[in-house]
C-alpha positions as CSV (number, residue, x, y, z in Angstrom):
1,M,-6.8,-35.9,-75.5
2,N,-5.6,-32.5,-74.3
3,W,-8.9,-31.8,-72.6
4,Q,-8.8,-35.1,-70.8
5,W,-5.3,-34.3,-69.6
6,L,-6.4,-30.9,-68.4
7,I,-9.4,-32.3,-66.6
8,T,-7.2,-34.9,-64.9
9,I,-4.7,-32.3,-63.7
10,G,-7.6,-30.1,-62.5
11,L,-9.1,-32.9,-60.5
12,W,-5.8,-33.8,-59.0
13,L,-5.2,-30.1,-58.0
14,Y,-8.7,-29.9,-56.6
15,G,-8.3,-33.1,-54.6
16,I,-4.9,-32.0,-53.2
17,S,-6.3,-28.5,-52.3
18,L,-9.3,-30.1,-50.6
19,I,-7.2,-32.4,-48.5
20,A,-4.7,-29.6,-47.6
21,L,-7.4,-27.2,-46.5
22,T,-9.3,-29.9,-44.6
23,L,-6.1,-30.7,-42.7
24,R,-5.4,-27.0,-42.1
25,I,-8.9,-26.5,-40.7
26,L,-8.6,-29.4,-38.4
27,M,-5.1,-28.3,-37.2
28,K,-6.2,-24.8,-36.5
29,R,-8.4,-26.1,-33.6
30,R,-10.9,-23.3,-33.8
31,P,-14.4,-23.5,-32.3
32,V,-16.1,-26.7,-33.5
33,G,-19.0,-24.9,-35.1
34,V,-16.6,-22.7,-37.2
35,S,-14.6,-25.7,-38.3
36,L,-17.7,-27.8,-39.2
37,A,-19.2,-24.8,-41.1
38,W,-16.1,-24.4,-43.2
39,L,-15.8,-28.1,-43.9
40,L,-19.4,-28.2,-45.0
41,F,-18.8,-25.2,-47.2
42,L,-15.7,-26.8,-48.8
43,Y,-17.5,-30.1,-49.7
44,I,-20.9,-28.7,-50.7
45,I,-19.5,-26.0,-53.0
46,P,-16.5,-27.6,-54.6
47,V,-14.5,-24.7,-56.1
48,G,-16.3,-21.8,-54.5
49,G,-15.7,-23.3,-51.1
50,I,-11.9,-23.4,-51.6
51,V,-11.8,-19.9,-53.0
52,A,-13.9,-18.6,-50.1
53,Y,-11.6,-20.2,-47.5
54,L,-8.5,-18.8,-49.2
55,L,-10.0,-15.3,-49.1
56,F,-12.0,-15.3,-45.8
57,G,-11.0,-18.5,-43.9
58,E,-8.2,-17.1,-41.7
59,R,-7.5,-13.8,-39.9
60,Y,-4.4,-12.4,-41.6
61,L,-3.7,-8.7,-41.8
62,G,-0.8,-9.0,-44.3
63,R,2.9,-9.0,-43.6
64,L,3.3,-5.2,-43.6
65,R,0.6,-4.5,-41.0
66,A,1.7,-7.5,-38.9
67,R,5.3,-6.1,-38.9
68,R,4.1,-2.6,-38.0
69,A,1.9,-3.9,-35.2
70,T,4.8,-5.8,-33.7
71,E,7.3,-3.0,-34.0
72,Q,4.9,-0.3,-32.7
73,F,3.4,-2.4,-29.9
74,N,6.8,-2.6,-28.2
75,Y,6.7,1.2,-27.5
76,Y,3.0,1.1,-26.8
77,S,3.4,-1.7,-24.3
78,L,6.2,0.2,-22.5
79,W,3.9,3.2,-22.3
80,L,1.2,1.0,-20.8
81,Q,3.6,-0.6,-18.3
82,R,4.7,2.8,-17.2
83,I,1.0,3.6,-16.5
84,L,0.6,0.4,-14.6
85,L,3.6,1.2,-12.4
86,E,2.3,4.7,-11.6
87,Q,-1.2,3.5,-10.5
88,Q,-0.3,1.5,-7.4
89,H,-2.8,3.5,-5.4
90,V,-5.8,2.6,-7.5
91,S,-8.3,0.7,-5.3
92,P,-9.4,-2.7,-6.8
93,A,-12.8,-3.2,-8.3
94,R,-15.5,-4.9,-6.2
95,P,-14.9,-8.7,-6.0
96,V,-17.4,-9.8,-8.6
97,L,-15.9,-7.4,-11.1
98,R,-12.2,-7.7,-10.3
99,P,-11.6,-10.8,-12.5
100,V,-12.7,-8.9,-15.7
101,M,-10.3,-6.0,-15.2
102,E,-7.5,-8.3,-14.1
103,L,-8.1,-10.4,-17.3
104,T,-7.9,-7.3,-19.6
105,R,-4.8,-6.0,-17.7
106,G,-3.1,-9.4,-17.8
107,S,-3.8,-10.1,-21.5
108,L,-3.3,-6.6,-23.0
109,G,-1.7,-4.6,-20.2
110,M,-4.6,-2.1,-20.2
111,P,-4.6,0.0,-17.1
112,V,-7.6,0.6,-14.8
113,I,-8.3,4.4,-14.6
114,V,-9.9,6.0,-11.6
115,G,-11.9,9.2,-11.3
116,S,-12.9,10.0,-14.9
117,R,-15.7,12.4,-15.6
118,W,-18.4,11.3,-17.9
119,S,-21.7,12.2,-19.6
120,L,-24.0,9.9,-21.5
121,H,-25.7,11.0,-24.7
122,S,-28.5,9.4,-26.7
123,D,-29.5,12.4,-28.8
124,P,-27.3,12.5,-31.9
125,Q,-27.8,16.2,-32.4
126,D,-26.5,16.8,-28.9
127,V,-23.5,14.6,-29.6
128,F,-22.7,16.6,-32.7
129,K,-23.1,19.9,-30.9
130,R,-20.8,18.9,-28.0
131,L,-18.3,17.5,-30.4
132,I,-18.1,20.7,-32.4
133,D,-17.7,22.7,-29.2
134,D,-14.8,20.4,-28.2
135,I,-13.2,20.7,-31.6
136,D,-13.5,24.5,-31.5
137,N,-11.7,24.5,-28.1
138,A,-8.9,22.0,-29.1
139,N,-5.4,23.3,-28.6
140,E,-3.1,20.5,-30.0
141,T,-4.5,17.3,-31.5
142,I,-7.7,15.7,-32.6
143,L,-7.8,12.0,-33.5
144,M,-11.0,10.4,-34.8
145,E,-11.7,6.8,-35.9
146,F,-15.0,5.5,-37.3
147,Y,-16.4,2.6,-39.3
148,I,-18.9,4.8,-41.2
149,L,-18.6,8.5,-42.0
150,E,-21.5,9.9,-44.0
151,A,-21.0,13.6,-45.0
152,E,-24.6,14.6,-44.7
153,G,-26.9,16.6,-42.4
154,A,-25.5,17.4,-39.0
155,V,-22.1,15.8,-39.8
156,L,-21.3,18.6,-42.3
157,P,-20.7,21.2,-39.5
158,V,-18.4,18.7,-37.7
159,L,-16.3,18.4,-40.8
160,D,-16.3,22.2,-41.2
161,A,-15.1,22.5,-37.6
162,L,-12.2,20.1,-38.4
163,E,-11.1,22.3,-41.3
164,Q,-11.2,25.3,-39.0
165,A,-9.2,23.5,-36.4
166,V,-6.5,22.8,-39.0
167,S,-6.4,26.5,-39.9
168,R,-5.7,27.3,-36.2
169,G,-2.7,25.0,-36.3
170,I,-4.3,21.9,-34.7
171,Q,-3.1,18.5,-35.9
172,V,-6.2,16.6,-37.1
173,Y,-6.1,12.9,-37.9
174,L,-9.2,11.2,-39.3
175,M,-9.3,7.4,-39.9
176,V,-12.3,5.8,-41.4
177,D,-12.9,2.2,-42.6
178,S,-12.3,1.6,-46.3
179,V,-15.5,-0.3,-46.8
180,G,-17.9,1.3,-44.3
181,S,-16.9,4.8,-45.4
182,N,-16.4,4.0,-49.1
183,R,-18.9,6.6,-50.4
184,F,-17.3,9.4,-48.2
185,L,-13.7,8.5,-49.3
186,R,-14.7,8.8,-53.0
187,S,-16.5,12.1,-52.3
188,K,-15.6,15.7,-53.1
189,R,-15.9,16.5,-49.3
190,S,-13.1,14.0,-48.5
191,R,-10.8,15.6,-51.0
192,Q,-11.6,19.1,-49.6
193,L,-10.7,17.9,-46.1
194,T,-7.4,16.6,-47.3
195,E,-6.6,19.8,-49.2
196,A,-7.4,21.8,-46.1
197,G,-4.8,19.8,-44.1
198,V,-6.9,17.2,-42.4
199,K,-5.0,13.9,-42.5
200,V,-7.6,11.4,-43.9
201,V,-6.7,7.7,-44.0
202,D,-8.9,4.8,-45.2
203,A,-8.3,2.0,-42.8
204,L,-7.7,-1.6,-44.1
205,H,-7.9,-0.5,-47.7
206,A,-10.0,-3.0,-49.7
207,N,-8.3,-4.1,-52.9
208,L,-9.5,-7.0,-55.0
209,L,-6.0,-7.4,-56.5
210,R,-4.6,-8.1,-53.1
211,M,-7.2,-10.4,-51.8
212,T,-4.8,-13.3,-51.4
213,L,-2.3,-11.2,-49.5
214,R,-4.7,-9.9,-46.8
215,R,-8.2,-10.9,-45.7
216,Q,-10.5,-8.2,-47.0
217,D,-13.4,-8.5,-44.7
218,L,-11.5,-7.6,-41.5
219,R,-12.8,-4.2,-40.7
220,Q,-12.0,-1.2,-38.5
221,H,-15.2,-1.0,-36.5
222,R,-14.2,1.2,-33.6
223,K,-15.9,4.5,-32.8
224,L,-13.3,6.6,-30.9
225,I,-12.4,10.3,-30.6
226,A,-9.6,11.9,-28.5
227,I,-8.9,15.6,-28.2
228,D,-5.7,17.0,-26.6
229,N,-5.3,13.9,-24.4
230,Q,-8.1,15.4,-22.2
231,I,-11.4,14.7,-23.8
232,A,-12.6,11.4,-25.5
233,Y,-15.8,9.9,-27.0
234,T,-16.7,6.3,-27.4
235,G,-19.8,4.3,-28.0
236,S,-21.9,2.8,-30.8
237,M,-22.5,5.8,-33.0
238,N,-20.9,6.2,-36.4
239,L,-20.2,9.7,-37.7
240,A,-23.5,9.8,-39.5
241,D,-26.7,11.7,-39.0
242,P,-29.6,9.3,-38.4
243,A,-32.0,11.7,-40.1
244,H,-30.1,11.1,-43.4
245,F,-28.4,7.7,-42.9
246,K,-29.9,4.7,-44.7
247,T,-33.4,6.3,-44.6
248,S,-34.6,4.0,-47.5
249,S,-33.6,0.7,-45.7
250,G,-37.0,0.4,-44.1
251,V,-35.7,-0.2,-40.6
252,G,-36.2,3.3,-39.2
253,P,-33.6,5.7,-37.6
254,W,-30.5,4.2,-36.1
255,V,-30.6,4.5,-32.3
256,D,-27.2,4.9,-30.6
257,I,-25.5,6.0,-27.4
258,M,-22.2,7.8,-26.9
259,V,-20.1,8.6,-23.8
260,R,-18.1,11.8,-23.5
261,L,-15.1,11.4,-21.1
262,E,-12.7,13.6,-19.4
263,G,-9.6,12.7,-17.4
264,D,-6.9,10.1,-17.7
265,I,-9.1,7.7,-19.6
266,A,-8.9,10.1,-22.5
267,K,-5.1,9.6,-22.6
268,V,-5.5,5.9,-22.9
269,I,-8.0,6.3,-25.7
270,Q,-5.7,8.7,-27.5
271,G,-2.9,6.1,-27.1
272,T,-5.0,3.5,-28.7
273,L,-5.9,5.8,-31.6
274,I,-2.2,6.5,-32.1
275,F,-1.4,2.8,-32.2
276,D,-4.1,2.3,-34.8
277,W,-2.8,5.2,-36.9
278,E,0.8,4.0,-36.8
279,M,-0.2,0.4,-37.7
280,E,-2.2,1.6,-40.6
281,T,0.2,4.3,-42.0
282,G,3.6,3.5,-40.5
283,I,3.9,7.2,-39.5
284,R,5.0,7.5,-35.8
285,L,2.9,9.8,-33.6
286,E,4.6,9.0,-30.3
287,K,5.0,12.8,-29.7
288,H,1.2,12.9,-29.1
289,L,1.3,10.3,-26.3
290,D,0.8,11.6,-22.8
291,W,1.5,10.2,-19.3
292,P,-1.6,10.0,-17.1
293,E,-1.1,12.0,-13.9
294,F,-2.6,9.7,-11.3
295,K,-4.1,11.3,-8.3
296,P,-5.7,9.3,-5.5
297,V,-9.4,9.4,-5.6
298,K,-11.4,7.5,-3.0
299,D,-14.6,5.6,-3.8
300,D,-14.8,6.8,-7.4
301,N,-15.5,5.2,-10.7
302,L,-13.1,2.8,-12.4
303,M,-12.7,2.6,-16.2
304,Q,-10.7,0.4,-18.5
305,L,-10.5,0.4,-22.3
306,L,-10.6,-3.0,-24.0
307,P,-9.4,-2.8,-27.6
308,S,-9.8,-6.0,-29.6
309,G,-8.9,-7.2,-33.0
310,P,-6.7,-9.4,-35.2
311,A,-3.5,-7.7,-34.1
312,L,-4.2,-8.4,-30.4
313,D,-5.1,-11.4,-28.2
314,E,-7.7,-13.0,-30.4
315,E,-9.7,-14.6,-27.6
316,I,-9.7,-11.7,-25.1
317,L,-13.2,-10.3,-26.1
318,L,-15.0,-13.6,-25.8
319,Q,-13.1,-14.3,-22.6
320,V,-14.2,-11.0,-21.1
321,L,-17.9,-11.6,-22.1
322,L,-17.9,-15.1,-20.6
323,T,-16.2,-13.9,-17.4
324,V,-18.8,-11.1,-16.8
325,I,-21.7,-13.4,-17.5
326,H,-20.4,-16.2,-15.3
327,N,-19.6,-13.8,-12.5
328,A,-23.0,-12.0,-12.5
329,R,-25.0,-12.5,-9.4
330,S,-28.4,-10.9,-10.0
331,S,-29.0,-9.5,-13.5
332,I,-27.6,-9.3,-17.0
333,T,-29.1,-6.7,-19.5
334,I,-27.9,-6.6,-23.1
335,T,-28.6,-4.4,-26.0
336,T,-27.2,-5.3,-29.4
337,P,-28.3,-4.8,-33.1
338,Y,-26.8,-8.2,-34.2
339,F,-27.1,-11.3,-32.1
340,V,-25.3,-14.4,-33.5
341,P,-23.6,-16.0,-30.5
342,D,-21.3,-18.9,-30.6
343,E,-22.0,-22.0,-28.5
344,A,-20.0,-20.9,-25.5
345,L,-21.8,-17.5,-25.3
346,L,-25.2,-19.1,-25.9
347,Q,-24.7,-21.6,-23.1
348,A,-23.4,-18.9,-20.7
349,L,-26.6,-16.9,-21.2
350,K,-28.9,-19.9,-20.8
351,S,-27.0,-21.0,-17.7
352,A,-27.3,-17.6,-16.1
353,A,-31.1,-17.6,-16.7
354,K,-31.4,-21.1,-15.3
355,R,-29.6,-20.2,-12.1
356,G,-32.1,-17.5,-11.4
357,L,-30.6,-14.4,-12.8
358,E,-32.7,-11.9,-14.7
359,V,-31.3,-12.0,-18.2
360,T,-32.7,-9.6,-20.7
361,V,-31.6,-9.1,-24.3
362,I,-33.1,-6.2,-26.4
363,L,-32.8,-6.4,-30.1
364,P,-34.2,-4.4,-33.0
365,A,-37.5,-5.7,-34.5
366,K,-36.2,-4.9,-38.0
367,N,-32.6,-5.3,-39.1
368,D,-30.6,-4.1,-42.1
369,S,-28.9,-7.5,-42.3
370,R,-31.4,-10.1,-43.2
371,L,-28.9,-13.0,-43.0
372,A,-27.8,-11.9,-39.5
373,E,-31.4,-11.3,-38.5
374,Y,-32.5,-14.8,-39.5
375,A,-29.4,-16.5,-38.0
376,G,-30.0,-14.7,-34.7
377,R,-33.7,-15.6,-34.6
378,S,-32.8,-19.3,-34.8
379,F,-31.5,-19.1,-31.2
380,Y,-34.6,-17.3,-29.8
381,Y,-36.6,-20.4,-28.8
382,E,-33.9,-22.1,-26.7
383,L,-33.2,-18.8,-25.0
384,L,-36.8,-18.3,-24.2
385,Q,-37.1,-21.8,-22.9
386,A,-34.2,-21.2,-20.6
387,G,-35.9,-18.2,-19.1
388,V,-34.1,-15.4,-21.0
389,H,-36.3,-12.3,-21.6
390,L,-36.1,-11.3,-25.3
391,L,-37.5,-7.9,-26.3
392,Q,-37.8,-6.5,-29.8
393,F,-37.3,-2.7,-30.2
394,N,-39.9,-1.0,-32.5
395,G,-38.5,2.5,-32.5
396,G,-35.9,2.0,-35.3
397,L,-32.7,0.0,-35.6
398,L,-31.4,-0.3,-32.1
399,H,-27.7,0.1,-32.6
400,T,-26.6,0.6,-29.0
401,K,-24.2,-2.1,-27.8
402,T,-24.2,-2.5,-24.0
403,V,-23.9,-5.3,-21.4
404,V,-24.9,-4.3,-17.8
405,I,-24.0,-6.6,-15.0
406,D,-25.8,-6.5,-11.5
407,R,-26.5,-2.8,-11.9
408,H,-22.8,-2.1,-11.0
409,M,-20.8,-2.8,-14.2
410,V,-21.2,-1.7,-17.8
411,L,-19.5,-2.8,-21.0
412,I,-20.3,-0.2,-23.7
413,G,-18.8,0.4,-27.1
414,S,-18.7,-0.9,-30.7
415,V,-19.1,-4.6,-30.1
416,N,-22.0,-6.6,-31.5
417,L,-22.8,-10.0,-30.0
418,D,-21.9,-11.8,-33.2
419,M,-18.8,-13.7,-34.3
420,R,-17.6,-10.9,-36.6
421,S,-17.3,-8.4,-33.8
422,I,-15.9,-11.0,-31.3
423,W,-13.3,-12.6,-33.6
424,L,-12.7,-10.5,-36.7
425,N,-13.2,-6.8,-36.5
426,F,-11.1,-4.1,-34.7
427,E,-13.4,-3.1,-31.8
428,S,-13.3,-1.0,-28.7
429,T,-15.2,-1.6,-25.4
430,L,-15.2,0.6,-22.3
431,I,-15.5,-1.3,-19.1
432,V,-17.0,0.8,-16.3
433,D,-17.3,0.0,-12.6
434,D,-19.6,2.7,-11.3
435,D,-23.2,2.7,-9.9
436,D,-24.1,6.1,-11.2
437,F,-22.9,5.3,-14.7
438,C,-24.9,2.0,-14.6
439,E,-28.0,3.8,-13.5
440,A,-27.7,6.3,-16.4
441,V,-27.3,3.5,-18.9
442,L,-30.2,1.5,-17.4
443,A,-32.4,4.6,-17.6
444,Q,-31.7,4.8,-21.3
445,I,-32.4,1.1,-21.6
446,D,-35.7,1.7,-19.9
447,V,-36.5,4.1,-22.7
448,Y,-35.8,1.3,-25.2
449,Q,-37.9,-1.2,-23.2
450,N,-40.9,1.2,-23.3
451,E,-40.7,1.0,-27.1
452,S,-40.3,-2.8,-27.2
453,H,-42.5,-5.8,-27.1
454,C,-41.6,-9.0,-25.2
455,L,-41.4,-12.3,-27.1
456,L,-43.2,-15.2,-25.6
457,S,-42.1,-18.8,-26.1
458,Y,-45.5,-20.2,-27.1
459,E,-46.2,-17.3,-29.5
460,W,-42.7,-17.6,-31.0
461,Q,-43.5,-21.3,-31.7
462,K,-46.4,-20.2,-33.9
463,R,-44.3,-18.5,-36.5
464,P,-44.7,-20.0,-40.1
465,H,-42.7,-23.1,-41.0
466,H,-41.0,-21.4,-44.0
467,Q,-39.6,-18.7,-41.6
468,R,-38.2,-21.5,-39.3
469,L,-36.6,-23.1,-42.3
470,L,-34.9,-19.8,-43.3
471,E,-33.7,-19.3,-39.8
472,N,-32.3,-22.8,-39.5
473,L,-30.5,-22.4,-42.9
474,A,-29.1,-19.1,-41.8
475,Q,-27.9,-20.7,-38.5
476,L,-25.7,-23.1,-40.5
477,A,-23.7,-20.1,-41.6
478,S,-23.8,-18.4,-38.2
479,P,-20.2,-19.5,-37.2
480,L,-19.0,-17.6,-40.3
481,L,-21.1,-14.4,-39.9
């Protein structure tokens, strides 16, 4: 009798939970594909679906982080407003690009910076060497933020340089993601850095006991460095040596690109790093903010940092991507390791190809995420049919994330073209309006193309039926990836 009573109570609780979550999903008014995927998950996997939604169904950072973000953004936004007031002389971007920069400025208050100096780097050893030189020449502060830090190979001298910088009196702040850098955070080298005086923080600390208080799969995915408010780095590269990183995964070396920057854009990147540090730790670093000294520069490059993530305008990244695609006039060239678009992004790319633009998407032939790989492949045929050129890179895991528009504008940074990057993770994108910068990026993309093979629609249709089935099954989960 007691068992019957418990079963009855359990069924009532299950029914009430199912109805409540169904209503919540419907009332959230998210993209249709996301809502349908969650509803399907709830009803196909009775108890597991409910547990999964409670843990991963909504973007919540936890009350403490949300409160810190609100409190600290007030000062941060005042700093940004001051920059905007000081840059009245900045010439607008060319007409086709202006809506993107105005959208980012209107949504986040991010300024457009003129006249930054830059250099593009695809050789990881060159990146490490230049970074060590910049660390050795630092005078005040070094802030670094990465998803993955692996203390192996060429990364070890970088960590040594950070210790030496602390010994010279430099303030060094190192933030790495709790999940992506889990092995490093548990290592002896991490403890040595802390003991030497490097301030090491694991971002978005994963804790199974607090899974109901904060969503655990929201990750800090940015790759940013700022030194003395004068030098900055951004791009797709983690602080990991490709010669040692995931060498047993069978996908080859990770292939990335980084941008070294000098000028006022470095101050904006340092401000973003400070905001991230304060939100994560509650420790104020306002003393390390600096005010850009705007000097009129005629006919020079324009740059704008686009930070995105749960603490910011949740739709801004997708809106920017759709805006640049819809405003393109001649060509769109994309490189991304993970390609799982939502319906709006998919239709935008197809529409661009159908109206005569040259749309090219370069992806790795082998991927370290089989689920994301199969889900992405499920979209290939309709893209090929629309006239999109799909290339598969054979020289390793192409990890570079770029969008090049009309050979004039580049989006470069940490963002993958999947729903996790667009909706869930903390990401950073550098928007650049400069022909020379575009040509440098396109020259590197040409190198990728020379190591790629082009997919053809009729050949793609010949793939085995079991592979198509796996792709279509993975596509059902694509809104949740």
